[in-house]
C-alpha positions as CSV (number, residue, x, y, z in Angstrom):
1,M,2.8,26.6,-2.4
2,D,4.6,23.5,-1.2
3,I,3.1,20.2,0.0
4,V,3.1,21.0,3.7
5,Q,1.7,24.5,3.2
6,H,-1.1,23.1,0.9
7,L,-2.1,20.4,3.4
8,S,-1.8,22.7,6.3
9,T,-4.6,24.9,4.9
10,D,-6.6,22.1,6.6
11,K,-5.9,23.3,10.2
12,K,-6.6,20.0,11.8
13,L,-4.3,18.1,9.5
14,G,-1.8,20.9,9.7
15,A,-1.6,20.6,13.5
16,L,-0.7,16.9,13.1
17,I,1.9,17.6,10.3
18,A,3.6,20.2,12.5
19,K,4.7,17.5,14.9
20,Q,6.4,15.4,12.2
21,E,9.4,15.4,9.9
22,P,8.6,16.0,6.2
23,I,7.6,13.0,4.2
24,V,9.4,12.1,1.0
25,L,7.9,9.6,-1.4
26,Q,10.1,6.9,-2.9
27,K,10.0,4.8,-6.1
28,Q,11.0,1.2,-6.0
29,K,11.9,-1.3,-8.7
30,N,10.4,-4.7,-9.3
31,I,6.8,-3.8,-8.4
32,Y,5.7,-7.5,-8.6
33,L,8.0,-8.1,-5.6
34,Y,6.4,-5.4,-3.5
35,I,2.9,-6.9,-4.2
36,C,4.3,-10.2,-3.0
37,F,5.6,-8.5,0.1
38,S,2.3,-6.9,0.7
39,I,0.5,-10.2,0.5
40,I,3.0,-11.8,2.9
41,S,2.5,-8.9,5.4
42,Q,-1.3,-8.9,5.5
43,Q,-2.8,-9.4,8.9
44,L,0.7,-9.8,10.5
45,S,2.5,-7.6,12.9
46,T,5.4,-5.6,11.4
47,R,7.9,-7.7,13.2
48,V,6.5,-11.1,12.1
49,A,6.0,-9.8,8.5
50,A,9.7,-8.7,8.4
51,I,10.9,-12.1,9.5
52,I,8.8,-13.9,6.9
53,Q,10.0,-11.5,4.2
54,E,13.6,-12.2,5.2
55,R,12.9,-15.9,4.9
56,F,11.4,-15.3,1.5
57,I,14.4,-13.4,0.2
58,G,16.6,-16.1,1.8
59,L,15.1,-18.7,-0.6
60,Y,16.9,-16.8,-3.3
61,K,20.3,-16.3,-1.7
62,K,19.4,-12.9,-0.2
63,R,18.8,-11.2,-3.5
64,R,15.7,-10.0,-5.4
65,P,14.2,-13.0,-7.2
66,T,12.9,-12.7,-10.8
67,L,9.3,-13.5,-11.7
68,Q,10.5,-16.8,-13.2
69,E,12.4,-17.8,-10.0
70,I,9.4,-17.3,-7.8
71,S,7.1,-19.0,-10.2
72,S,9.4,-22.1,-10.4
73,T,9.7,-22.3,-6.6
74,P,7.7,-25.4,-5.4
75,F,4.5,-24.5,-3.5
76,D,5.5,-26.4,-0.4
77,V,8.9,-24.6,-0.3
78,L,7.2,-21.2,-0.4
79,K,4.7,-22.3,2.2
80,S,7.4,-23.5,4.5
81,I,8.7,-20.0,5.3
82,G,5.5,-19.4,7.3
83,L,2.9,-18.6,4.6
84,S,-0.7,-19.9,4.7
85,A,-1.7,-22.0,1.7
86,S,-3.8,-19.1,0.4
87,K,-1.0,-16.6,0.7
88,T,1.4,-19.0,-1.1
89,Q,-1.1,-19.3,-4.0
90,Y,-1.6,-15.5,-4.1
91,V,2.2,-14.9,-4.4
92,L,2.3,-17.4,-7.3
93,N,-0.8,-15.8,-8.8
94,V,1.0,-12.4,-8.9
95,C,4.0,-13.8,-10.7
96,A,1.8,-15.7,-13.2
97,F,-0.3,-12.6,-13.9
98,F,2.8,-10.4,-14.5
99,T,4.3,-13.0,-16.7
100,E,1.2,-13.7,-18.7
101,H,0.4,-10.0,-19.3
102,K,4.0,-9.0,-19.8
103,I,3.7,-6.3,-17.1
104,T,6.9,-4.2,-16.5
105,D,7.6,-1.3,-14.2
106,G,7.9,0.9,-17.2
107,M,4.4,-0.1,-18.4
108,L,2.9,0.6,-15.0
109,E,4.7,3.9,-14.8
110,K,2.8,5.2,-17.8
111,M,-0.6,4.2,-16.4
112,T,-3.0,6.3,-14.3
113,D,-3.6,5.3,-10.7
114,E,-7.1,4.0,-11.4
115,D,-5.9,2.0,-14.4
116,I,-3.3,0.3,-12.3
117,I,-5.9,-0.5,-9.7
118,Q,-8.2,-1.9,-12.3
119,L,-5.4,-4.0,-13.8
120,L,-3.8,-5.4,-10.7
121,T,-7.1,-6.2,-8.8
122,G,-7.5,-8.7,-11.6
123,I,-5.1,-10.9,-9.7
124,K,-6.8,-13.3,-7.4
125,G,-5.8,-12.4,-3.9
126,V,-5.0,-8.7,-4.7
127,G,-7.6,-6.2,-3.6
128,R,-7.9,-2.4,-4.1
129,W,-6.3,-1.7,-0.7
130,T,-3.2,-3.7,-1.6
131,V,-2.8,-1.8,-4.9
132,E,-3.3,1.5,-3.2
133,M,-0.4,0.6,-0.8
134,I,1.7,-0.3,-3.8
135,L,0.9,3.0,-5.5
136,M,1.8,4.9,-2.3
137,F,4.9,3.1,-1.0
138,A,6.4,1.4,-4.0
139,M,5.4,3.7,-7.0
140,G,5.6,7.0,-5.2
141,R,2.2,8.2,-6.5
142,S,1.3,11.5,-4.8
143,D,-2.5,11.5,-4.8
144,V,-3.8,8.2,-3.5
145,F,-6.5,8.2,-0.8
146,A,-6.9,4.9,1.1
147,V,-10.5,5.4,2.3
148,D,-10.8,1.7,3.2
149,D,-7.7,1.6,5.4
150,L,-8.6,1.1,9.1
151,G,-5.8,3.3,10.4
152,I,-6.9,6.2,8.2
153,Q,-10.5,5.7,9.2
154,Q,-9.6,5.7,12.9
155,Q,-7.4,8.8,12.6
156,M,-9.9,10.8,10.6
157,S,-12.8,9.8,12.9
158,K,-10.7,11.0,15.8
159,I,-9.5,14.2,14.3
160,Y,-12.6,15.3,12.5
161,G,-15.2,13.8,14.8
162,I,-16.7,11.5,12.1
163,D,-19.3,9.1,13.2
164,V,-18.1,5.5,12.5
165,V,-21.4,3.7,13.0
166,N,-22.6,4.1,9.4
167,K,-19.6,3.0,7.3
168,K,-21.0,4.3,4.0
169,A,-21.6,7.8,5.5
170,M,-18.2,7.7,7.2
171,K,-16.4,7.0,3.9
172,L,-18.4,9.7,2.1
173,E,-17.4,12.3,4.7
174,M,-13.8,11.1,4.6
175,L,-13.7,11.6,0.8
176,A,-15.3,15.0,1.1
177,I,-12.7,16.1,3.7
178,A,-9.8,14.7,1.5
179,E,-10.9,16.7,-1.5
180,S,-9.0,19.7,-0.2
181,W,-5.8,17.7,0.0
182,R,-5.6,17.0,-3.7
183,P,-3.1,16.5,-5.4
184,Y,-1.2,15.3,-2.3
185,R,-3.6,12.9,-0.7
186,T,-0.8,10.2,-0.4
187,Y,1.2,12.6,1.8
188,A,-1.9,13.3,3.9
189,C,-2.4,9.6,4.5
190,R,1.2,9.2,5.4
191,Y,1.0,12.0,7.9
192,L,-2.2,10.6,9.4
193,W,-0.6,7.1,9.8
194,N,2.7,8.5,11.3
195,G,0.7,10.9,13.5
196,K,-1.2,8.1,15.2
197,D,0.8,8.5,18.4
198,K,1.4,12.2,18.1
199,G,-2.0,13.5,19.0
């Protein structure tokens, strides 16, 4: 059974998937950079986030900077591209953490999703949601469920009629529904996000 067939055994999710193109997960290199991008993008519109990311890359002559290059960039220079002081510090925290712990893409690739979450949330400024997005969008992990994501919460409450008043009960119901999506919960989340304007 392929991914779409498996997820479509959930009729409500299947109806949403039927309106979309198939999703293909991709793996990226330089995971530290994607964590920096995620921090930069938080609480910004897609357009503004893209502009600031472009400025960030522009600091390094339009190429992907190394950990050392970012770490050696003066605080005020990083902040000048439109980052808050806290975001600037968080970006530097990421690079310091990766350098100190000698973290490589290859090392992360061998770890479980939960172990990666436990490791990377040790960085001040990086929470579970951020790492889940990295697992989904940068590492191509297939079975991540972003129960704390507002978009997923809104979509699932709409499609499955979940009461959103009691947040704890809502999340438990979401997790219960998502059990049938294993081992493809990342795909389910992607279809839910993409389907926001499709019914």
